[in-house]
PDB file of N, CA, C and O in Angstrom, chain B, residues numbered from 101:
ATOM      1  N   MET B 101      -1.304  85.883 -42.278  1.00  0.00           N
ATOM      2  CA  MET B 101      -0.680  85.966 -40.964  1.00  0.00           C
ATOM      3  C   MET B 101      -1.774  86.553 -40.039  1.00  0.00           C
ATOM      4  O   MET B 101      -2.356  87.576 -40.397  1.00  0.00           O
ATOM      5  N   ARG B 102      -2.060  85.988 -38.940  1.00  0.00           N
ATOM      6  CA  ARG B 102      -3.044  86.500 -37.842  1.00  0.00           C
ATOM      7  C   ARG B 102      -2.565  87.482 -37.207  1.00  0.00           C
ATOM      8  O   ARG B 102      -1.418  87.402 -36.767  1.00  0.00           O
ATOM      9  N   THR B 103      -3.324  88.607 -37.023  1.00  0.00           N
ATOM     10  CA  THR B 103      -2.948  89.795 -36.164  1.00  0.00           C
ATOM     11  C   THR B 103      -4.019  90.072 -35.008  1.00  0.00           C
ATOM     12  O   THR B 103      -5.121  89.524 -34.991  1.00  0.00           O
ATOM     13  N   ILE B 104      -3.662  90.803 -34.236  1.00  0.00           N
ATOM     14  CA  ILE B 104      -4.468  91.016 -33.061  1.00  0.00           C
ATOM     15  C   ILE B 104      -5.796  91.863 -33.427  1.00  0.00           C
ATOM     16  O   ILE B 104      -5.711  92.952 -33.994  1.00  0.00           O
ATOM     17  N   THR B 105      -6.978  91.304 -33.076  1.00  0.00           N
ATOM     18  CA  THR B 105      -8.082  91.909 -33.528  1.00  0.00           C
ATOM     19  C   THR B 105      -8.285  93.362 -32.660  1.00  0.00           C
ATOM     20  O   THR B 105      -7.607  93.669 -31.680  1.00  0.00           O
ATOM     21  N   THR B 106      -9.263  94.095 -33.188  1.00  0.00           N
ATOM     22  CA  THR B 106      -9.442  95.416 -32.511  1.00  0.00           C
ATOM     23  C   THR B 106      -9.975  95.226 -31.181  1.00  0.00           C
ATOM     24  O   THR B 106      -9.695  96.014 -30.279  1.00  0.00           O
ATOM     25  N   ASP B 107     -10.810  94.117 -30.988  1.00  0.00           N
ATOM     26  CA  ASP B 107     -11.247  93.899 -29.585  1.00  0.00           C
ATOM     27  C   ASP B 107     -10.300  93.456 -28.677  1.00  0.00           C
ATOM     28  O   ASP B 107     -10.362  93.868 -27.518  1.00  0.00           O
ATOM     29  N   GLU B 108      -9.306  92.568 -29.067  1.00  0.00           N
ATOM     30  CA  GLU B 108      -8.310  92.073 -28.436  1.00  0.00           C
ATOM     31  C   GLU B 108      -7.442  93.187 -28.014  1.00  0.00           C
ATOM     32  O   GLU B 108      -7.115  93.366 -26.841  1.00  0.00           O
ATOM     33  N   ARG B 109      -7.088  93.909 -28.970  1.00  0.00           N
ATOM     34  CA  ARG B 109      -6.183  95.166 -28.628  1.00  0.00           C
ATOM     35  C   ARG B 109      -6.804  95.998 -27.727  1.00  0.00           C
ATOM     36  O   ARG B 109      -6.087  96.384 -26.804  1.00  0.00           O
ATOM     37  N   GLN B 110      -8.018  96.404 -27.744  1.00  0.00           N
ATOM     38  CA  GLN B 110      -8.645  97.372 -26.863  1.00  0.00           C
ATOM     39  C   GLN B 110      -8.754  96.664 -25.388  1.00  0.00           C
ATOM     40  O   GLN B 110      -8.688  97.393 -24.398  1.00  0.00           O
ATOM     41  N   LEU B 111      -8.902  95.413 -25.252  1.00  0.00           N
ATOM     42  CA  LEU B 111      -8.809  94.664 -24.035  1.00  0.00           C
ATOM     43  C   LEU B 111      -7.507  94.842 -23.440  1.00  0.00           C
ATOM     44  O   LEU B 111      -7.379  95.177 -22.263  1.00  0.00           O
ATOM     45  N   ILE B 112      -6.533  94.627 -24.222  1.00  0.00           N
ATOM     46  CA  ILE B 112      -5.075  94.661 -23.715  1.00  0.00           C
ATOM     47  C   ILE B 112      -4.875  96.032 -23.215  1.00  0.00           C
ATOM     48  O   ILE B 112      -4.378  96.235 -22.107  1.00  0.00           O
ATOM     49  N   LEU B 113      -5.245  96.965 -23.992  1.00  0.00           N
ATOM     50  CA  LEU B 113      -5.080  98.504 -23.552  1.00  0.00           C
ATOM     51  C   LEU B 113      -5.833  98.926 -22.252  1.00  0.00           C
ATOM     52  O   LEU B 113      -5.432  99.778 -21.459  1.00  0.00           O
ATOM     53  N   ASP B 114      -6.923  98.241 -22.157  1.00  0.00           N
ATOM     54  CA  ASP B 114      -7.878  98.485 -20.964  1.00  0.00           C
ATOM     55  C   ASP B 114      -7.151  97.962 -19.572  1.00  0.00           C
ATOM     56  O   ASP B 114      -7.056  98.600 -18.524  1.00  0.00           O
ATOM     57  N   VAL B 115      -6.674  96.652 -19.841  1.00  0.00           N
ATOM     58  CA  VAL B 115      -6.100  96.025 -18.847  1.00  0.00           C
ATOM     59  C   VAL B 115      -4.715  96.614 -18.362  1.00  0.00           C
ATOM     60  O   VAL B 115      -4.428  96.699 -17.168  1.00  0.00           O
ATOM     61  N   THR B 116      -3.990  96.960 -19.253  1.00  0.00           N
ATOM     62  CA  THR B 116      -2.663  97.796 -18.935  1.00  0.00           C
ATOM     63  C   THR B 116      -2.897  98.935 -18.597  1.00  0.00           C
ATOM     64  O   THR B 116      -2.123  99.392 -17.756  1.00  0.00           O
ATOM     65  N   GLY B 117      -4.020  99.839 -19.088  1.00  0.00           N
ATOM     66  CA  GLY B 117      -4.236 101.166 -18.664  1.00  0.00           C
ATOM     67  C   GLY B 117      -4.796 101.242 -17.215  1.00  0.00           C
ATOM     68  O   GLY B 117      -4.580 102.220 -16.499  1.00  0.00           O
ATOM     69  N   GLU B 118      -5.504 100.201 -16.826  1.00  0.00           N
ATOM     70  CA  GLU B 118      -6.129 100.443 -15.591  1.00  0.00           C
ATOM     71  C   GLU B 118      -5.103  99.686 -14.452  1.00  0.00           C
ATOM     72  O   GLU B 118      -5.481  99.511 -13.293  1.00  0.00           O
ATOM     73  N   GLY B 119      -3.930  99.318 -14.871  1.00  0.00           N
ATOM     74  CA  GLY B 119      -2.989  98.845 -13.919  1.00  0.00           C
ATOM     75  C   GLY B 119      -3.298  97.479 -13.344  1.00  0.00           C
ATOM     76  O   GLY B 119      -2.839  97.131 -12.256  1.00  0.00           O
ATOM     77  N   LEU B 120      -4.186  96.603 -14.182  1.00  0.00           N
ATOM     78  CA  LEU B 120      -4.364  95.246 -13.553  1.00  0.00           C
ATOM     79  C   LEU B 120      -3.342  94.187 -13.868  1.00  0.00           C
ATOM     80  O   LEU B 120      -3.480  93.031 -13.468  1.00  0.00           O
ATOM     81  N   THR B 121      -2.330  94.584 -14.578  1.00  0.00           N
ATOM     82  CA  THR B 121      -1.110  93.683 -14.669  1.00  0.00           C
ATOM     83  C   THR B 121       0.198  94.551 -14.726  1.00  0.00           C
ATOM     84  O   THR B 121       0.227  95.684 -15.206  1.00  0.00           O
ATOM     85  N   PRO B 122       1.217  93.932 -14.213  1.00  0.00           N
ATOM     86  CA  PRO B 122       2.416  94.570 -14.401  1.00  0.00           C
ATOM     87  C   PRO B 122       3.039  94.299 -15.739  1.00  0.00           C
ATOM     88  O   PRO B 122       4.129  94.833 -15.945  1.00  0.00           O
ATOM     89  N   LEU B 123       2.507  93.543 -16.692  1.00  0.00           N
ATOM     90  CA  LEU B 123       3.063  93.105 -18.014  1.00  0.00           C
ATOM     91  C   LEU B 123       2.898  94.214 -18.878  1.00  0.00           C
ATOM     92  O   LEU B 123       1.951  94.991 -18.767  1.00  0.00           O
ATOM     93  N   PRO B 124       3.842  94.324 -19.792  1.00  0.00           N
ATOM     94  CA  PRO B 124       3.485  95.349 -20.908  1.00  0.00           C
ATOM     95  C   PRO B 124       2.646  94.836 -21.899  1.00  0.00           C
ATOM     96  O   PRO B 124       2.594  93.614 -22.040  1.00  0.00           O
ATOM     97  N   ALA B 125       1.854  95.714 -22.742  1.00  0.00           N
ATOM     98  CA  ALA B 125       0.932  95.425 -23.777  1.00  0.00           C
ATOM     99  C   ALA B 125       1.566  94.280 -24.705  1.00  0.00           C
ATOM    100  O   ALA B 125       0.836  93.382 -25.125  1.00  0.00           O
ATOM    101  N   ALA B 126       2.888  94.318 -25.010  1.00  0.00           N
ATOM    102  CA  ALA B 126       3.495  93.531 -26.041  1.00  0.00           C
ATOM    103  C   ALA B 126       3.444  92.055 -25.612  1.00  0.00           C
ATOM    104  O   ALA B 126       3.294  91.088 -26.359  1.00  0.00           O
ATOM    105  N   ALA B 127       3.603  92.051 -24.198  1.00  0.00           N
ATOM    106  CA  ALA B 127       3.650  90.386 -23.708  1.00  0.00           C
ATOM    107  C   ALA B 127       2.256  89.992 -23.684  1.00  0.00           C
ATOM    108  O   ALA B 127       2.059  88.795 -23.897  1.00  0.00           O
ATOM    109  N   LEU B 128       1.151  90.790 -23.454  1.00  0.00           N
ATOM    110  CA  LEU B 128      -0.185  90.287 -23.597  1.00  0.00           C
ATOM    111  C   LEU B 128      -0.515  89.921 -24.936  1.00  0.00           C
ATOM    112  O   LEU B 128      -1.222  88.932 -25.129  1.00  0.00           O
ATOM    113  N   GLU B 129      -0.070  90.629 -25.909  1.00  0.00           N
ATOM    114  CA  GLU B 129      -0.241  90.357 -27.285  1.00  0.00           C
ATOM    115  C   GLU B 129       0.319  89.090 -27.631  1.00  0.00           C
ATOM    116  O   GLU B 129      -0.345  88.239 -28.225  1.00  0.00           O
ATOM    117  N   LYS B 130       1.712  88.894 -27.231  1.00  0.00           N
ATOM    118  CA  LYS B 130       2.168  87.390 -27.529  1.00  0.00           C
ATOM    119  C   LYS B 130       1.449  86.461 -26.837  1.00  0.00           C
ATOM    120  O   LYS B 130       1.327  85.347 -27.346  1.00  0.00           O
ATOM    121  N   ASP B 131       0.874  86.727 -25.623  1.00  0.00           N
ATOM    122  CA  ASP B 131       0.224  85.584 -24.897  1.00  0.00           C
ATOM    123  C   ASP B 131      -1.036  85.310 -25.785  1.00  0.00           C
ATOM    124  O   ASP B 131      -1.321  84.115 -25.855  1.00  0.00           O
ATOM    125  N   VAL B 132      -1.759  86.069 -26.402  1.00  0.00           N
ATOM    126  CA  VAL B 132      -2.869  85.790 -27.156  1.00  0.00           C
ATOM    127  C   VAL B 132      -2.561  84.823 -28.112  1.00  0.00           C
ATOM    128  O   VAL B 132      -3.326  83.868 -28.250  1.00  0.00           O
ATOM    129  N   PHE B 133      -1.477  84.936 -28.846  1.00  0.00           N
ATOM    130  CA  PHE B 133      -1.014  84.021 -29.977  1.00  0.00           C
ATOM    131  C   PHE B 133      -0.571  82.672 -29.358  1.00  0.00           C
ATOM    132  O   PHE B 133      -0.897  81.597 -29.862  1.00  0.00           O
ATOM    133  N   VAL B 134       0.143  82.770 -28.306  1.00  0.00           N
ATOM    134  CA  VAL B 134       0.649  81.408 -27.747  1.00  0.00           C
ATOM    135  C   VAL B 134      -0.515  80.515 -27.165  1.00  0.00           C
ATOM    136  O   VAL B 134      -0.534  79.287 -27.252  1.00  0.00           O
ATOM    137  N   THR B 135      -1.536  81.331 -26.527  1.00  0.00           N
ATOM    138  CA  THR B 135      -2.619  80.538 -26.093  1.00  0.00           C
ATOM    139  C   THR B 135      -3.395  79.988 -27.215  1.00  0.00           C
ATOM    140  O   THR B 135      -3.762  78.814 -27.164  1.00  0.00           O
ATOM    141  N   GLU B 136      -3.696  80.788 -28.296  1.00  0.00           N
ATOM    142  CA  GLU B 136      -4.298  80.297 -29.574  1.00  0.00           C
ATOM    143  C   GLU B 136      -3.551  78.881 -30.255  1.00  0.00           C
ATOM    144  O   GLU B 136      -4.159  77.876 -30.623  1.00  0.00           O
ATOM    145  N   VAL B 137      -2.216  79.083 -30.304  1.00  0.00           N
ATOM    146  CA  VAL B 137      -1.477  77.909 -30.826  1.00  0.00           C
ATOM    147  C   VAL B 137      -1.738  76.647 -30.078  1.00  0.00           C
ATOM    148  O   VAL B 137      -2.091  75.595 -30.611  1.00  0.00           O
ATOM    149  N   LEU B 138      -1.509  76.856 -28.627  1.00  0.00           N
ATOM    150  CA  LEU B 138      -1.589  75.619 -27.788  1.00  0.00           C
ATOM    151  C   LEU B 138      -3.127  75.108 -27.844  1.00  0.00           C
ATOM    152  O   LEU B 138      -3.316  73.891 -27.837  1.00  0.00           O
ATOM    153  N   GLN B 139      -4.159  75.932 -27.897  1.00  0.00           N
ATOM    154  CA  GLN B 139      -5.504  75.519 -28.085  1.00  0.00           C
ATOM    155  C   GLN B 139      -5.663  74.605 -29.455  1.00  0.00           C
ATOM    156  O   GLN B 139      -6.220  73.508 -29.482  1.00  0.00           O
ATOM    157  N   ARG B 140      -5.118  75.215 -30.484  1.00  0.00           N
ATOM    158  CA  ARG B 140      -5.271  74.502 -31.717  1.00  0.00           C
ATOM    159  C   ARG B 140      -4.449  73.110 -31.695  1.00  0.00           C
ATOM    160  O   ARG B 140      -4.871  72.093 -32.245  1.00  0.00           O
ATOM    161  N   LEU B 141      -3.220  73.186 -30.992  1.00  0.00           N
ATOM    162  CA  LEU B 141      -2.492  71.839 -31.015  1.00  0.00           C
ATOM    163  C   LEU B 141      -3.287  70.888 -30.210  1.00  0.00           C
ATOM    164  O   LEU B 141      -3.400  69.726 -30.599  1.00  0.00           O
ATOM    165  N   THR B 142      -3.901  71.332 -29.008  1.00  0.00           N
ATOM    166  CA  THR B 142      -4.655  70.262 -28.201  1.00  0.00           C
ATOM    167  C   THR B 142      -5.875  69.765 -28.892  1.00  0.00           C
ATOM    168  O   THR B 142      -6.373  68.734 -28.441  1.00  0.00           O
ATOM    169  N   ASP B 143      -6.458  70.364 -29.964  1.00  0.00           N
ATOM    170  CA  ASP B 143      -7.507  70.070 -30.690  1.00  0.00           C
ATOM    171  C   ASP B 143      -7.194  68.986 -31.852  1.00  0.00           C
ATOM    172  O   ASP B 143      -8.083  68.389 -32.461  1.00  0.00           O
ATOM    173  N   ILE B 144      -5.968  68.835 -32.048  1.00  0.00           N
ATOM    174  CA  ILE B 144      -5.580  67.881 -33.116  1.00  0.00           C
ATOM    175  C   ILE B 144      -5.884  66.505 -32.633  1.00  0.00           C
ATOM    176  O   ILE B 144      -5.454  66.078 -31.561  1.00  0.00           O
ATOM    177  N   ASP B 145      -6.716  65.743 -33.537  1.00  0.00           N
ATOM    178  CA  ASP B 145      -7.062  64.461 -33.258  1.00  0.00           C
ATOM    179  C   ASP B 145      -6.530  63.626 -34.343  1.00  0.00           C
ATOM    180  O   ASP B 145      -7.170  63.505 -35.387  1.00  0.00           O
ATOM    181  N   ALA B 146      -5.358  63.021 -34.157  1.00  0.00           N
ATOM    182  CA  ALA B 146      -4.693  62.187 -35.119  1.00  0.00           C
ATOM    183  C   ALA B 146      -4.352  60.855 -34.402  1.00  0.00           C
ATOM    184  O   ALA B 146      -3.622  60.832 -33.411  1.00  0.00           O
ATOM    185  N   GLU B 147      -4.929  59.709 -34.963  1.00  0.00           N
ATOM    186  CA  GLU B 147      -4.647  58.372 -34.244  1.00  0.00           C
ATOM    187  C   GLU B 147      -3.122  58.221 -34.228  1.00  0.00           C
ATOM    188  O   GLU B 147      -2.419  58.529 -35.191  1.00  0.00           O
ATOM    189  N   GLY B 148      -2.635  57.707 -33.030  1.00  0.00           N
ATOM    190  CA  GLY B 148      -1.238  57.467 -32.976  1.00  0.00           C
ATOM    191  C   GLY B 148      -0.434  58.525 -32.610  1.00  0.00           C
ATOM    192  O   GLY B 148       0.763  58.296 -32.440  1.00  0.00           O
ATOM    193  N   ILE B 149      -0.897  59.725 -32.445  1.00  0.00           N
ATOM    194  CA  ILE B 149      -0.110  60.896 -32.012  1.00  0.00           C
ATOM    195  C   ILE B 149      -0.653  61.366 -30.762  1.00  0.00           C
ATOM    196  O   ILE B 149      -1.862  61.539 -30.607  1.00  0.00           O
ATOM    197  N   GLN B 150       0.228  61.582 -29.844  1.00  0.00           N
ATOM    198  CA  GLN B 150      -0.113  62.159 -28.624  1.00  0.00           C
ATOM    199  C   GLN B 150       0.853  63.218 -28.321  1.00  0.00           C
ATOM    200  O   GLN B 150       2.077  63.092 -28.371  1.00  0.00           O
ATOM    201  N   LEU B 151       0.107  64.425 -27.957  1.00  0.00           N
ATOM    202  CA  LEU B 151       0.974  65.666 -27.602  1.00  0.00           C
ATOM    203  C   LEU B 151       1.130  65.636 -26.285  1.00  0.00           C
ATOM    204  O   LEU B 151       0.165  65.454 -25.543  1.00  0.00           O
ATOM    205  N   ILE B 152       2.358  65.811 -25.838  1.00  0.00           N
ATOM    206  CA  ILE B 152       2.576  66.090 -24.243  1.00  0.00           C
ATOM    207  C   ILE B 152       3.234  67.520 -24.022  1.00  0.00           C
ATOM    208  O   ILE B 152       4.235  67.937 -24.605  1.00  0.00           O
ATOM    209  N   PHE B 153       2.514  68.162 -23.110  1.00  0.00           N
ATOM    210  CA  PHE B 153       2.910  69.543 -22.805  1.00  0.00           C
ATOM    211  C   PHE B 153       3.459  69.514 -21.512  1.00  0.00           C
ATOM    212  O   PHE B 153       2.918  68.858 -20.622  1.00  0.00           O
ATOM    213  N   CYS B 154       4.620  70.251 -21.302  1.00  0.00           N
ATOM    214  CA  CYS B 154       5.364  70.373 -19.969  1.00  0.00           C
ATOM    215  C   CYS B 154       5.597  71.613 -19.725  1.00  0.00           C
ATOM    216  O   CYS B 154       5.724  72.418 -20.647  1.00  0.00           O
ATOM    217  N   GLY B 155       5.709  72.036 -18.170  1.00  0.00           N
ATOM    218  CA  GLY B 155       6.038  73.309 -17.959  1.00  0.00           C
ATOM    219  C   GLY B 155       4.491  73.948 -17.539  1.00  0.00           C
ATOM    220  O   GLY B 155       3.475  73.768 -18.211  1.00  0.00           O
ATOM    221  N   GLY B 156       4.565  74.723 -16.288  1.00  0.00           N
ATOM    222  CA  GLY B 156       3.256  75.365 -15.816  1.00  0.00           C
ATOM    223  C   GLY B 156       2.464  76.134 -16.754  1.00  0.00           C
ATOM    224  O   GLY B 156       1.234  76.132 -16.724  1.00  0.00           O
ATOM    225  N   THR B 157       3.234  76.867 -17.684  1.00  0.00           N
ATOM    226  CA  THR B 157       2.553  77.806 -18.422  1.00  0.00           C
ATOM    227  C   THR B 157       1.813  76.903 -19.419  1.00  0.00           C
ATOM    228  O   THR B 157       0.590  76.968 -19.540  1.00  0.00           O
ATOM    229  N   CYS B 158       2.576  76.059 -20.132  1.00  0.00           N
ATOM    230  CA  CYS B 158       2.001  75.233 -21.179  1.00  0.00           C
ATOM    231  C   CYS B 158       0.807  74.427 -20.505  1.00  0.00           C
ATOM    232  O   CYS B 158      -0.292  74.436 -21.058  1.00  0.00           O
ATOM    233  N   LEU B 159       0.973  73.844 -19.514  1.00  0.00           N
ATOM    234  CA  LEU B 159      -0.052  73.023 -18.996  1.00  0.00           C
ATOM    235  C   LEU B 159      -1.284  73.721 -18.608  1.00  0.00           C
ATOM    236  O   LEU B 159      -2.352  73.123 -18.734  1.00  0.00           O
ATOM    237  N   SER B 160      -1.253  75.058 -18.096  1.00  0.00           N
ATOM    238  CA  SER B 160      -2.351  75.808 -17.705  1.00  0.00           C
ATOM    239  C   SER B 160      -3.009  76.294 -18.969  1.00  0.00           C
ATOM    240  O   SER B 160      -4.237  76.347 -19.041  1.00  0.00           O
ATOM    241  N   LYS B 161      -2.199  76.666 -20.010  1.00  0.00           N
ATOM    242  CA  LYS B 161      -2.801  77.214 -21.127  1.00  0.00           C
ATOM    243  C   LYS B 161      -3.490  76.024 -21.962  1.00  0.00           C
ATOM    244  O   LYS B 161      -4.561  76.242 -22.529  1.00  0.00           O
ATOM    245  N   ALA B 162      -2.956  74.937 -22.025  1.00  0.00           N
ATOM    246  CA  ALA B 162      -3.450  73.836 -22.750  1.00  0.00           C
ATOM    247  C   ALA B 162      -4.738  73.342 -22.189  1.00  0.00           C
ATOM    248  O   ALA B 162      -5.692  73.119 -22.933  1.00  0.00           O
ATOM    249  N   SER B 163      -4.800  73.151 -20.817  1.00  0.00           N
ATOM    250  CA  SER B 163      -5.866  72.510 -20.228  1.00  0.00           C
ATOM    251  C   SER B 163      -6.918  73.629 -19.887  1.00  0.00           C
ATOM    252  O   SER B 163      -8.072  73.245 -19.699  1.00  0.00           O
ATOM    253  N   GLN B 164      -6.664  74.867 -19.795  1.00  0.00           N
ATOM    254  CA  GLN B 164      -7.542  75.970 -19.546  1.00  0.00           C
ATOM    255  C   GLN B 164      -8.032  75.883 -18.172  1.00  0.00           C
ATOM    256  O   GLN B 164      -9.089  76.432 -17.860  1.00  0.00           O
ATOM    257  N   GLU B 165      -7.245  75.148 -17.231  1.00  0.00           N
ATOM    258  CA  GLU B 165      -7.855  74.801 -15.893  1.00  0.00           C
ATOM    259  C   GLU B 165      -7.347  75.840 -14.885  1.00  0.00           C
ATOM    260  O   GLU B 165      -8.083  76.227 -13.977  1.00  0.00           O
ATOM    261  N   ASN B 166      -6.104  76.291 -15.035  1.00  0.00           N
ATOM    262  CA  ASN B 166      -5.499  77.298 -14.169  1.00  0.00           C
ATOM    263  C   ASN B 166      -5.438  78.571 -14.831  1.00  0.00           C
ATOM    264  O   ASN B 166      -4.334  79.108 -14.930  1.00  0.00           O
ATOM    265  N   ARG B 167      -6.531  79.175 -15.334  1.00  0.00           N
ATOM    266  CA  ARG B 167      -6.427  80.476 -15.889  1.00  0.00           C
ATOM    267  C   ARG B 167      -6.320  81.553 -14.830  1.00  0.00           C
ATOM    268  O   ARG B 167      -7.252  81.735 -14.048  1.00  0.00           O
ATOM    269  N   ARG B 168      -5.196  82.279 -14.781  1.00  0.00           N
ATOM    270  CA  ARG B 168      -5.096  83.228 -13.820  1.00  0.00           C
ATOM    271  C   ARG B 168      -4.672  84.667 -14.354  1.00  0.00           C
ATOM    272  O   ARG B 168      -4.223  84.815 -15.491  1.00  0.00           O
ATOM    273  N   GLY B 169      -4.824  85.600 -13.559  1.00  0.00           N
ATOM    274  CA  GLY B 169      -4.387  86.847 -13.981  1.00  0.00           C
ATOM    275  C   GLY B 169      -5.711  87.726 -14.617  1.00  0.00           C
ATOM    276  O   GLY B 169      -6.732  87.187 -15.042  1.00  0.00           O
ATOM    277  N   ALA B 170      -5.492  89.027 -14.589  1.00  0.00           N
ATOM    278  CA  ALA B 170      -6.482  89.974 -14.865  1.00  0.00           C
ATOM    279  C   ALA B 170      -6.955  89.839 -16.327  1.00  0.00           C
ATOM    280  O   ALA B 170      -8.133  89.926 -16.671  1.00  0.00           O
ATOM    281  N   PHE B 171      -5.943  89.623 -17.125  1.00  0.00           N
ATOM    282  CA  PHE B 171      -6.160  89.762 -18.512  1.00  0.00           C
ATOM    283  C   PHE B 171      -7.132  88.360 -19.031  1.00  0.00           C
ATOM    284  O   PHE B 171      -8.050  88.463 -19.845  1.00  0.00           O
ATOM    285  N   ARG B 172      -6.761  87.216 -18.451  1.00  0.00           N
ATOM    286  CA  ARG B 172      -7.544  85.969 -18.826  1.00  0.00           C
ATOM    287  C   ARG B 172      -8.996  86.249 -18.130  1.00  0.00           C
ATOM    288  O   ARG B 172     -10.015  85.989 -18.768  1.00  0.00           O
ATOM    289  N   GLU B 173      -9.061  86.717 -16.978  1.00  0.00           N
ATOM    290  CA  GLU B 173     -10.466  86.998 -16.351  1.00  0.00           C
ATOM    291  C   GLU B 173     -11.251  87.948 -17.147  1.00  0.00           C
ATOM    292  O   GLU B 173     -12.464  87.806 -17.296  1.00  0.00           O
ATOM    293  N   SER B 174     -10.582  88.917 -17.663  1.00  0.00           N
ATOM    294  CA  SER B 174     -11.130  89.910 -18.392  1.00  0.00           C
ATOM    295  C   SER B 174     -11.722  89.415 -19.708  1.00  0.00           C
ATOM    296  O   SER B 174     -12.807  89.810 -20.134  1.00  0.00           O
ATOM    297  N   GLN B 175     -10.881  88.457 -20.373  1.00  0.00           N
ATOM    298  CA  GLN B 175     -11.279  87.797 -21.583  1.00  0.00           C
ATOM    299  C   GLN B 175     -12.505  86.971 -21.349  1.00  0.00           C
ATOM    300  O   GLN B 175     -13.315  86.881 -22.271  1.00  0.00           O
ATOM    301  N   GLN B 176     -12.736  86.336 -20.175  1.00  0.00           N
ATOM    302  CA  GLN B 176     -13.893  85.569 -19.865  1.00  0.00           C
ATOM    303  C   GLN B 176     -15.129  86.466 -19.392  1.00  0.00           C
ATOM    304  O   GLN B 176     -16.246  86.003 -19.160  1.00  0.00           O
ATOM    305  N   GLY B 177     -14.802  87.717 -19.288  1.00  0.00           N
ATOM    306  CA  GLY B 177     -16.040  88.426 -18.705  1.00  0.00           C
ATOM    307  C   GLY B 177     -16.107  88.382 -17.352  1.00  0.00           C
ATOM    308  O   GLY B 177     -17.192  88.728 -16.884  1.00  0.00           O
ATOM    309  N   VAL B 178     -15.196  88.031 -16.526  1.00  0.00           N
ATOM    310  CA  VAL B 178     -15.329  87.894 -14.929  1.00  0.00           C
ATOM    311  C   VAL B 178     -15.060  89.278 -14.495  1.00  0.00           C
ATOM    312  O   VAL B 178     -15.077  89.563 -13.297  1.00  0.00           O
TER     313      VAL B 178
END
């Protein structure tokens, strides 16, 4: 089972500790896993299978086009 890495945990603590997000640390931890699952699903290349994501959160996470919020910017080193 995948767990949050030390670096991911520290980033989450930094972001929440600096007040850069109103979200609790637990929500950001879940976001890490949801984002990873969506990225892996979009990487599936199987002939005849088309994955369709709907909803703003899924669309932005799957396409990585609308990454917003301090946590995502921090992950990118912005």
